[in-house]
C-alpha positions as CSV (number, residue, x, y, z in Angstrom):
1,M,127.3,40.4,120.8
2,N,127.5,40.1,116.9
3,N,127.1,38.0,114.6
4,A,129.9,38.8,113.4
5,Y,131.8,37.2,116.1
6,R,130.0,34.1,116.3
7,E,130.4,33.5,112.9
8,E,134.5,34.1,113.3
9,V,134.8,32.0,116.8
10,S,132.3,28.7,116.4
11,G,129.6,29.4,113.8
12,R,127.3,28.3,116.7
13,R,124.4,30.8,118.1
14,G,121.5,29.9,120.5
15,R,119.3,32.1,122.7
16,P,120.9,35.8,123.5
17,H,121.3,36.1,127.6
18,K,118.3,38.3,129.0
19,S,121.1,40.2,130.8
20,I,125.3,40.1,129.2
21,D,126.1,42.7,131.4
22,R,124.9,41.4,134.8
23,T,126.9,38.3,133.2
24,L,129.6,39.7,132.5
25,D,129.7,41.9,135.8
26,G,129.4,38.6,137.7
27,I,132.8,37.4,136.3
28,W,133.6,40.0,136.8
29,W,133.7,40.1,140.7
30,V,134.2,36.3,140.9
31,L,138.2,37.4,139.0
32,C,138.7,40.2,141.2
33,T,137.8,38.7,144.4
34,G,139.3,35.6,144.2
35,A,135.9,34.1,145.4
36,M,134.2,30.8,143.9
37,W,131.5,30.9,141.9
38,N,128.9,29.1,145.1
39,Q,130.0,32.9,146.2
40,L,129.2,34.9,143.7
41,P,126.2,37.3,145.1
42,G,122.0,36.2,143.8
43,R,122.6,39.8,142.1
44,F,124.5,38.6,138.9
45,G,122.7,36.2,138.8
46,K,122.6,32.1,138.9
47,H,126.6,31.3,139.6
48,N,126.4,27.9,138.1
49,S,124.7,30.0,134.8
50,V,127.5,32.9,135.4
51,W,130.0,30.2,135.2
52,R,128.7,28.6,132.5
53,S,128.7,31.3,130.1
54,F,132.6,32.0,131.5
55,R,133.9,28.6,130.5
56,R,132.1,27.9,126.9
57,W,133.4,32.5,126.3
58,S,137.1,31.0,126.9
59,E,136.9,27.4,125.3
60,S,135.3,29.6,122.1
61,G,138.5,31.9,122.4
62,M,135.6,34.7,123.1
63,W,139.2,36.2,125.7
64,S,141.2,36.3,123.4
65,W,139.5,37.5,120.5
66,I,138.5,40.8,122.7
67,L,142.1,41.3,123.4
68,E,143.0,41.1,120.0
69,R,140.6,43.2,118.5
70,I,141.5,45.5,121.4
71,S,145.2,45.6,120.3
72,N,144.8,45.9,117.1
73,R,142.7,49.2,117.8
74,Y,144.6,50.9,120.9
75,R,148.4,50.1,119.3
76,D,149.8,53.6,120.3
77,F,148.8,52.2,123.6
78,S,151.1,50.2,125.7
79,V,148.4,48.2,127.8
80,A,149.7,45.6,130.1
81,V,146.1,43.5,130.9
82,M,147.2,40.1,133.6
83,L,144.0,38.0,134.8
84,D,145.4,35.8,137.7
85,A,142.8,33.0,138.4
């Protein structure tokens, strides 16, 4: 995550993730499988840490920020994104 996002959305700064890819993979795994957070396989990290990242990013508006940037960049494409949780 770059500093521009942090300042634009919340102004918060903190310790960066050791592996943001692993955290995102864990979030996608839960969202795609419909499993509960405590069923997250260990290869994605501690389930509580992954859940806290997801919750914090949801509350900060990060997901809206990402979808807005994607839609602005790819206006020529008609894409529907749906997350069901």
